[in-house]
C-alpha positions, 0 to 999 in steps of 0.5 A: 811322862815321869811317875811324878807327873800330875795326870787328869783322867776325865771320865774316870768312871767310864769303861775306858777311863777306869781302864786308863786309871788301872793302867797308870796305877800299874805303871807306878803313876801316883798323882792321878787327878779324878773328879766325878761328874757331880764334883766337876761338871765339864759342861760348865766352862767356868768350873773347868777353868777354875779346876785347871787353874787349881790342879795344874795337871801336866797330862790329860786323858779326855775320856769323858763324853755323853754316850748311848746306843742307837735309840738314845742317839736318835731320840736326843741328838741335840743333847749329844751334840751340845754336851759333847761339844761343851765337854771337849771344848772346855777341857781342850781350851783349859788345857791350852790356857794352863799349859798342859804338856800333852792331851789325848782326846778319845773319839770313836770310829763312828766318825767315818762315813757310813759307806767308807771303804774297808778297812777304815783308814784315817784318810777316809774322814769326811769323804762321805755322809755319816750314819744318820743314827749317830750323826750328832755324836760323830759330828761332835767327835770330828769337831774334837779332832779338828779342834785338837789339830787347830790348837796344835797348829796355832798354839803349838800344843801337843793334843793327840786324837785317838779313835777306838774300834768296838771296845769291851771288858770290865765295867762294860754296859750290860743293859739289854736296851742300850748295850753293844753286841758283845755284852748283850750276847754275853748276858743273854747266853748266860741267862740261857745257860742258867735257864738250861734252855735247849737253844739260843736265838741270835738276831740276824744271819750271823754273817756281819763282820766285827772287830773287838778290842779289850778295853785294857788294850785300849788303855795301854795304847793311850798310855803308850802314845802319851809316853812315846809319841807327839802330835806331829807323829800322829798327824790328824788322829790314829785308829786304835784296834786289832786289825782283826775281824770275826763274824757274829756267828764266830763271836756267838760260838766263842761266847757259848764256849766260854760261858759253857752254854751247850744248847743249840745256836740258832740265827733269825735271818728275818732280823736286821744285820746292820753294817756288813763290815766294820774294820779299822786299818791299824797300819799307822798304830803299828808303825808307831810301835803299839800292837794289841796283846789280848786276843778275843777268847782271853778277853771274853773270859776276863770279861765274863769273870767280871760279869759273874762277880758284878752283874749276874747276881742282880739279873 
């Protein structure tokens, strides 16, 4: 990519898409093409084709998707499957027809089998059954990976797939009903501090191990791969993560320290723990020349600052 390239970021208002926009702007890219879902319905094939024919982007970051937590995935599996298949199929096909130089398709580590060995290596894809609660979303993302590979093989395109680990950072979802563990704990511990509670209870034993990647690192990895790597180097897809893990107990301790909650930390082992461990193998990513830069404490501080400025006053 050169700085005058026309770059389309699909899903630019989301957690990852907004971080990609920030990263590109910081690197001097000025011709960014952005559309809200109201301005361009990516489920509409004709609308997507007309958009690509008019704008002619050189590069595409496909970060748009229908996403949600366990409850939403379990309640609306048909919508998660249909809408994600439509979004990615329309954008990938339009990118091919309009000779986009390179496209990056963003997925999720939920593509891996529920009982896959740890850490998760790219070669474990399709070696076992998926986690039932997000099967529809995972199947759509697996289809996206296979579609990119098929287009590369048949049409000679440069479509790259990346699978991020658990992400967090500015513009995260802090809704207690649908958010993931880090933003949910941040909000709850902040409330405990404001209320001057003597203790704070975390669901589960605190023993499960998780990996967290700051969204600005995720964006930097995507831009790095777009600028420096081709589809042949990536092969099928590449994990994006830190390769580091910590327990939920350690995460809660870190959050308490950053937030300034001095009460007692308690764990309710009668509540479910979920998957014992979920860690990505980032060997391929490191071989491609990219390493994460933002360690957890700094990332949590950054995220809490954003939370205080944008969310806390509305609680």
